[in-house]
C-alpha positions in Angstrom: 22.5 -19.0 27.8 25.0 -18.8 24.9 24.6 -16.2 22.1 26.6 -16.6 18.9 27.0 -13.7 16.5 27.0 -14.7 12.8 28.1 -12.3 10.1 25.8 -12.5 7.0 27.0 -11.4 3.6 23.6 -11.7 1.9 21.3 -8.7 2.4 18.7 -9.3 5.1 15.9 -7.5 6.8 14.0 -4.5 5.7 14.6 -2.9 2.3 17.4 -0.2 2.1 15.1 2.2 0.2 11.3 2.7 0.4 10.9 1.6 -3.2 12.8 -1.7 -3.0 10.6 -4.8 -2.8 12.4 -7.7 -1.3 11.2 -11.3 -1.3 12.5 -14.6 0.1 12.9 -17.6 -2.2 13.4 -21.2 -0.9 16.5 -22.8 -2.3 14.9 -26.3 -2.0 11.4 -25.9 -3.5 11.7 -22.4 -5.1 8.6 -21.1 -3.2 8.6 -17.3 -3.0 7.6 -15.7 0.3 6.7 -12.0 0.6 6.6 -11.7 4.4 9.8 -12.3 6.4 9.7 -15.8 7.9 12.2 -18.4 9.2 10.8 -21.5 7.5 9.5 -22.1 4.0 5.7 -22.5 4.3 5.8 -25.3 1.7 8.7 -27.6 2.6 9.7 -26.2 6.1 13.3 -25.6 4.9 15.4 -22.9 6.6 17.3 -22.2 3.3 15.6 -19.0 2.4 17.5 -16.4 0.3 16.7 -12.8 -0.3 16.0 -11.5 -3.8 14.9 -8.1 -5.2 11.8 -7.8 -7.3 11.7 -5.5 -10.3 8.7 -3.7 -8.7 6.4 -3.7 -11.7 3.4 -5.9 -12.4 -0.2 -6.1 -13.4 -3.5 -6.0 -11.4 -5.0 -9.4 -11.0 -7.9 -8.6 -8.6 -9.1 -5.5 -6.8 -11.7 -4.7 -4.1 -12.7 -1.6 -2.3 -12.2 -1.6 1.5 -14.4 0.6 3.6 -14.1 1.1 7.4 -16.0 3.5 9.6 -13.8 6.5 10.4 -11.3 5.7 7.6 -11.0 6.7 4.0 -12.0 4.1 1.5 -9.0 2.4 -0.2 -8.5 -0.1 -3.0 -6.7 -3.3 -2.1 -5.4 -5.3 -5.0 -3.6 -8.5 -5.8 -0.7 -7.6 -8.2 1.2 -10.2 -10.1 4.8 -9.0 -10.3 7.1 -9.4 -13.4 8.7 -12.6 -11.9 5.3 -14.4 -11.4 4.9 -13.6 -7.7 1.4 -12.4 -6.5 1.4 -9.8 -3.8 -1.5 -8.2 -1.8 -1.1 -4.5 -1.8 -2.8 -1.1 -2.1 -3.1 0.7 -5.4 -2.9 4.5 -5.3 -4.7 5.7 -8.4 -7.7 3.3 -8.3 -10.8 5.2 -7.2 -13.8 3.6 -5.5 -17.3 3.9 -6.7 -17.1 2.5 -10.2 -13.5 3.6 -11.0 -11.9 0.3 -10.5 -9.0 -0.4 -12.9 -9.5 -3.2 -15.4 -7.6 -6.4 -14.6 -4.3 -6.5 -16.4 -3.5 -2.8 -15.8 0.2 -2.2 -15.4 1.4 -0.9 -12.0 4.8 0.0 -10.5 5.8 0.3 -6.9 5.7 3.7 -5.1 6.8 2.8 -1.6 6.6 0.2 1.2 4.4 1.5 4.0 5.3 1.5 7.7 3.1 -1.6 8.2 5.0 -3.5 5.4 2.2 -3.2 2.8 3.5 -2.1 -0.6 1.8 0.8 -2.4 1.6 0.7 -6.2 0.6 3.3 -8.7 -1.1 2.8 -12.1 1.3 3.1 -15.0 0.4 4.8 -18.3 -0.6 2.4 -21.0 2.2 -0.1 -21.7 2.3 -2.7 -24.4 4.5 -5.4 -22.9 1.8 -6.9 -20.7 
């Protein structure tokens, strides 16, 4: 078996900080992929480039997840500033009727050890 080492100049792999949200964009069809993959899910190209997301967005959908033996948590779909939708957990959304209205601004807090981003509700902002 022959192993070849390739030096890459583009940043690759996990984020360098816990608040950096990295995405992959296909250079052929411009599809954005949140999870690390080798092939574009749309066109099967291997030309995926890393990009950094601004880490701010708005809540598109939210649902409370309850599991026996675990605390309830709010999972949400957040549309980032560059148009990408990401499934994540939102920190300040409380269950039991305290669901944030859709369109509420959020910003990233950290990337969890399982790769799931954690967002926090922002104070009222007018640009969304």
